PAZA-969165 format. One record per residue (C-alpha): residue number from 1; residue in three letters; x, y, z. Coordinates in steps of 0.2 Angstrom, whole numbers, m for minus. Example, Ala and Ser with C-alpha at 12.3 -4.5 7.8 and 13.67 -1.06 7.14 Angstrom:
<sites>
(site 1, "ALA", (62, m22, 39)) (site 2, "SER", (68, m5, 36)) 
</sites>
This chain:
<sites>
(site 1, "MET", (193, 79, m5)) (site 2, "HIS", (193, 64, m16)) (site 3, "ASN", (205, 73, m28)) (site 4, "PHE", (216, 77, m14)) (site 5, "TYR", (216, 59, m8)) (site 6, "GLU", (220, 53, m26)) (site 7, "ASP", (234, 65, m29)) (site 8, "SER", (242, 62, m12)) (site 9, "GLN", (242, 43, m16)) (site 10, "VAL", (252, 47, m32)) (site 11, "LEU", (264, 59, m24)) (site 12, "LEU", (267, 49, m9)) (site 13, "SER", (270, 33, m19)) (site 14, "GLN", (284, 43, m28)) (site 15, "ILE", (294, 45, m12)) (site 16, "ALA", (308, 32, m11)) (site 17, "VAL", (310, 26, 7)) (site 18, "PRO", (328, 28, 11)) (site 19, "ASP", (338, 12, 15)) (site 20, "CYS", (343, 20, 31)) (site 21, "ALA", (325, 21, 37)) (site 22, "HIS", (326, 2, 40)) (site 23, "CYS", (342, 5, 51)) (site 24, "SER", (338, 1, 69)) (site 25, "SER", (356, 1, 76)) (site 26, "MET", (359, 13, 91)) (site 27, "GLU", (377, 13, 87)) (site 28, "CYS", (376, 18, 69)) (site 29, "HIS", (389, 30, 63)) (site 30, "ASP", (384, 31, 44)) (site 31, "ILE", (383, 49, 40)) (site 32, "ASP", (370, 45, 26)) (site 33, "HIS", (358, 39, 40)) (site 34, "LEU", (357, 56, 46)) (site 35, "ALA", (348, 63, 31)) (site 36, "ILE", (331, 62, 40)) (site 37, "ASP", (327, 80, 35)) (site 38, "LYS", (325, 76, 16)) (site 39, "TYR", (313, 62, 19)) (site 40, "TYR", (303, 73, 30)) (site 41, "CYS", (303, 87, 17)) (site 42, "ASP", (297, 75, 4)) (site 43, "ILE", (282, 70, 14)) (site 44, "VAL", (277, 88, 18)) (site 45, "TYR", (280, 93, 0)) (site 46, "ALA", (268, 78, m6)) (site 47, "LEU", (254, 84, 5)) (site 48, "TYR", (256, 102, 2)) (site 49, "CYS", (256, 100, m17)) (site 50, "SER", (241, 89, m16)) (site 51, "ALA", (232, 102, m6)) (site 52, "SER", (237, 116, m17)) (site 53, "ALA", (230, 108, m32)) (site 54, "ASN", (213, 103, m25)) (site 55, "VAL", (209, 114, m10)) (site 56, "ALA", (204, 132, m12)) (site 57, "ARG", (214, 144, 0)) (site 58, "ILE", (206, 160, 5)) (site 59, "SER", (212, 174, 17)) (site 60, "SER", (205, 172, 35)) (site 61, "SER", (200, 190, 35)) (site 62, "SER", (187, 186, 21)) (site 63, "LEU", (177, 175, 33)) (site 64, "LYS", (164, 185, 42)) (site 65, "PRO", (154, 176, 56)) (site 66, "CYS", (138, 185, 52)) (site 67, "TRP", (138, 181, 33)) (site 68, "ASN", (124, 171, 26)) (site 69, "GLU", (116, 166, 9)) (site 70, "HIS", (105, 181, 9)) (site 71, "LEU", (120, 193, 10)) (site 72, "ASP", (128, 183, m4)) (site 73, "ASN", (114, 185, m15)) (site 74, "LEU", (113, 203, m12)) (site 75, "LYS", (131, 205, m15)) (site 76, "GLN", (130, 196, m32)) (site 77, "ASP", (115, 207, m37)) (site 78, "SER", (125, 223, m32)) (site 79, "ILE", (140, 217, m42)) (site 80, "PHE", (130, 213, m57)) (site 81, "TRP", (121, 229, m58)) (site 82, "HIS", (136, 239, m54)) (site 83, "ASN", (146, 231, m69)) (site 84, "LEU", (131, 234, m80)) (site 85, "TRP", (131, 252, m75)) (site 86, "VAL", (149, 253, m78)) (site 87, "SER", (148, 245, m96)) (site 88, "ALA", (134, 258, m100)) (site 89, "GLY", (146, 272, m97)) (site 90, "LYS", (142, 276, m79)) (site 91, "PRO", (126, 287, m82)) (site 92, "HIS", (122, 299, m68)) (site 93, "THR", (103, 297, m70)) (site 94, "GLY", (91, 285, m77)) (site 95, "THR", (84, 268, m73)) (site 96, "LEU", (100, 259, m73)) (site 97, "GLN", (109, 271, m61)) (site 98, "SER", (94, 270, m49)) (site 99, "ILE", (94, 251, m49)) (site 100, "ALA", (113, 250, m46)) (site 101, "CYS", (111, 262, m31)) (site 102, "VAL", (96, 253, m24)) (site 103, "CYS", (105, 236, m25)) (site 104, "LYS", (121, 244, m17)) (site 105, "MET", (111, 252, m3)) (site 106, "LYS", (101, 236, 1)) (site 107, "TYR", (118, 226, 2)) (site 108, "LYS", (126, 238, 14)) (site 109, "SER", (111, 239, 24)) (site 110, "ALA", (109, 221, 26)) (site 111, "ILE", (127, 219, 31)) (site 112, "ARG", (124, 232, 45)) (site 113, "ASP", (108, 223, 51)) (site 114, "ALA", (117, 206, 51)) (site 115, "TYR", (132, 212, 61)) (site 116, "ALA", (120, 220, 73)) (site 117, "GLN", (110, 204, 75)) (site 118, "PHE", (126, 194, 77)) (site 119, "LYS", (133, 206, 91)) (site 120, "ALA", (116, 206, 100)) (site 121, "ALA", (117, 187, 100)) (site 122, "HIS", (134, 187, 108)) (site 123, "ASP", (128, 200, 121)) (site 124, "ASP", (114, 188, 126)) (site 125, "ALA", (127, 174, 126)) (site 126, "ILE", (138, 184, 138)) (site 127, "MET", (124, 188, 150)) (site 128, "LYS", (118, 170, 150)) (site 129, "HIS", (136, 163, 154)) (site 130, "VAL", (138, 175, 168)) (site 131, "ALA", (121, 170, 175)) (site 132, "ASN", (126, 152, 174)) (site 133, "LYS", (144, 155, 180)) (site 134, "ASP", (151, 146, 165)) (site 135, "THR", (168, 154, 165)) (site 136, "SER", (174, 144, 150)) (site 137, "GLU", (160, 148, 138)) (site 138, "PHE", (159, 166, 145)) (site 139, "TRP", (177, 170, 139)) (site 140, "LYS", (174, 161, 122)) (site 141, "ALA", (159, 173, 119)) (site 142, "TRP", (169, 188, 126)) (site 143, "SER", (183, 184, 114)) (site 144, "ALA", (172, 182, 99)) (site 145, "GLU", (165, 199, 101)) (site 146, "PHE", (179, 210, 108)) (site 147, "ARG", (195, 202, 102)) (site 148, "LYS", (202, 212, 87)) (site 149, "ASN", (217, 208, 76)) (site 150, "ILE", (229, 222, 80)) (site 151, "SER", (242, 225, 66)) (site 152, "SER", (254, 239, 71)) (site 153, "ASP", (273, 241, 71)) (site 154, "ILE", (283, 236, 86)) (site 155, "LEU", (294, 250, 92)) (site 156, "PHE", (307, 251, 106)) (site 157, "LYS", (318, 264, 112)) (site 158, "ASP", (332, 269, 101)) (site 159, "CYS", (324, 258, 87)) (site 160, "ARG", (320, 267, 71)) (site 161, "ASN", (316, 253, 59)) (site 162, "ASP", (313, 235, 57)) (site 163, "VAL", (331, 231, 56)) (site 164, "ASP", (334, 239, 73)) (site 165, "VAL", (320, 230, 81)) (site 166, "ALA", (327, 213, 74)) (site 167, "ASN", (344, 217, 81)) (site 168, "MET", (338, 221, 98)) (site 169, "PHE", (328, 205, 98)) (site 170, "ALA", (344, 195, 93)) (site 171, "LYS", (354, 204, 106)) (site 172, "GLN", (342, 200, 120)) (site 173, "ILE", (339, 182, 114)) (site 174, "SER", (358, 179, 113)) (site 175, "SER", (360, 185, 131)) (site 176, "LEU", (348, 172, 136)) (site 177, "PHE", (352, 157, 125)) (site 178, "TYR", (362, 142, 132)) (site 179, "ASP", (370, 130, 120)) (site 180, "SER", (366, 113, 127)) (site 181, "TYR", (381, 105, 119)) (site 182, "ASP", (392, 115, 131)) (site 183, "GLY", (384, 106, 146)) (site 184, "VAL", (392, 89, 142)) (site 185, "GLN", (394, 85, 161)) (site 186, "SER", (376, 89, 164)) (site 187, "CYS", (371, 78, 149)) (site 188, "ASN", (381, 64, 156)) (site 189, "ASP", (374, 66, 174)) (site 190, "MET", (356, 65, 167)) (site 191, "TRP", (361, 50, 156)) (site 192, "ASN", (368, 41, 171)) (site 193, "SER", (353, 45, 182)) (site 194, "GLY", (342, 33, 173)) (site 195, "LEU", (339, 40, 156)) (site 196, "SER", (350, 26, 148)) (site 197, "ASP", (335, 14, 152)) (site 198, "THR", (327, 16, 135)) (site 199, "ASP", (319, m1, 133)) (site 200, "HIS", (301, 7, 135)) (site 201, "ILE", (304, 19, 120)) (site 202, "THR", (312, 8, 108)) (site 203, "PRO", (308, 10, 89)) (site 204, "ALA", (299, m6, 89)) (site 205, "ASN", (285, 2, 99)) (site 206, "ILE", (281, 14, 85)) (site 207, "LYS", (268, 4, 75)) (site 208, "VAL", (256, 8, 60)) (site 209, "ASP", (240, 5, 71)) (site 210, "LEU", (247, 17, 84)) (site 211, "ILE", (250, 31, 71)) (site 212, "ASP", (234, 29, 62)) (site 213, "ASN", (224, 30, 79)) (site 214, "ARG", (233, 46, 84)) (site 215, "ILE", (230, 54, 67)) (site 216, "ARG", (211, 50, 69)) (site 217, "HIS", (210, 58, 86)) (site 218, "LEU", (218, 75, 79)) (site 219, "THR", (207, 90, 83)) (site 220, "ARG", (201, 98, 67)) (site 221, "GLY", (199, 117, 63)) (site 222, "LYS", (216, 122, 71)) (site 223, "ALA", (229, 133, 64)) (site 224, "CYS", (242, 125, 53)) (site 225, "CYS", (260, 121, 59)) (site 226, "PRO", (275, 130, 52)) (site 227, "ASP", (275, 118, 38)) (site 228, "ASP", (258, 125, 33)) (site 229, "LEU", (250, 108, 36)) (site 230, "GLY", (235, 105, 47)) (site 231, "ALA", (226, 90, 55)) (site 232, "GLU", (215, 89, 39)) (site 233, "HIS", (230, 86, 28)) (site 234, "LEU", (234, 70, 38)) (site 235, "LEU", (216, 65, 40)) (site 236, "ASN", (211, 66, 22)) (site 237, "ALA", (228, 60, 14)) (site 238, "HIS", (230, 42, 7)) (site 239, "SER", (234, 28, 19)) (site 240, "SER", (251, 26, 13)) (site 241, "LEU", (255, 42, 23)) (site 242, "VAL", (254, 31, 39)) (site 243, "ILE", (268, 20, 32)) (site 244, "HIS", (279, 34, 28)) (site 245, "LEU", (276, 42, 45)) (site 246, "LYS", (280, 25, 53)) (site 247, "TYR", (297, 24, 44)) (site 248, "TYR", (301, 42, 48)) (site 249, "LEU", (296, 42, 67)) (site 250, "THR", (306, 25, 69)) (site 251, "TRP", (321, 33, 61)) (site 252, "PHE", (319, 49, 71)) (site 253, "CYS", (318, 39, 87)) (site 254, "VAL", (334, 29, 82)) (site 255, "ILE", (344, 45, 79)) (site 256, "ALA", (337, 54, 95)) (site 257, "ILE", (343, 39, 106)) (site 258, "ALA", (360, 38, 96)) (site 259, "VAL", (363, 56, 99)) (site 260, "VAL", (359, 54, 118)) (site 261, "ILE", (371, 39, 119)) (site 262, "HIS", (385, 48, 111)) (site 263, "CYS", (382, 65, 120)) 
</sites>
């Protein structure tokens, strides 16, 4: 984590805060002041590069809940003797072949036993939560044991491949989509109904202390957002990230209010 912190400091310091980030005019018409996406992408890129260089990434399918240090040792022994057996020409008999087979059998047997113990523990947990009428914990235990990752093709009538499925989705979504820019009158009605009173959401309310406090209260261990960043990226990054977020959110607020004003 220390290396991630140091790298994030270097990369975040290389991001030039645009002059338009200091603009607080709700009536600003400068087209350059709408280049908020680039500033955001620069921040995301700095955190992503820092994590890629210092944080190991593994597939979620490689994590087994029943795994322990004993299984890891058996796995390493099995790999070692298997490689030794292969390097010896894969003999069908002899001491080396016997040791490799025994290590492999011990490893597979230990995995089955560990999984059985893990499943039995969840069975006991399910019964315990039922007896205690603890609905929330019951469903957590139930999902941990019975939920499976299903990977199968999505098929619909008259769809023969992925392109047909995508086109069907596009057709259905286009029939339901409504372009908000077409509802100018509705936008004006909403604005006149009281939305124009924006004194309580002015950019001045976005302060460094507020952002830092919100970051510290983020929940860890959750899935990453579409930008492939999680709470851990923000929590462990250099403190200069908070300054960049302050500028970005202030700028975003100004643009959002300006868009509503000119709607």
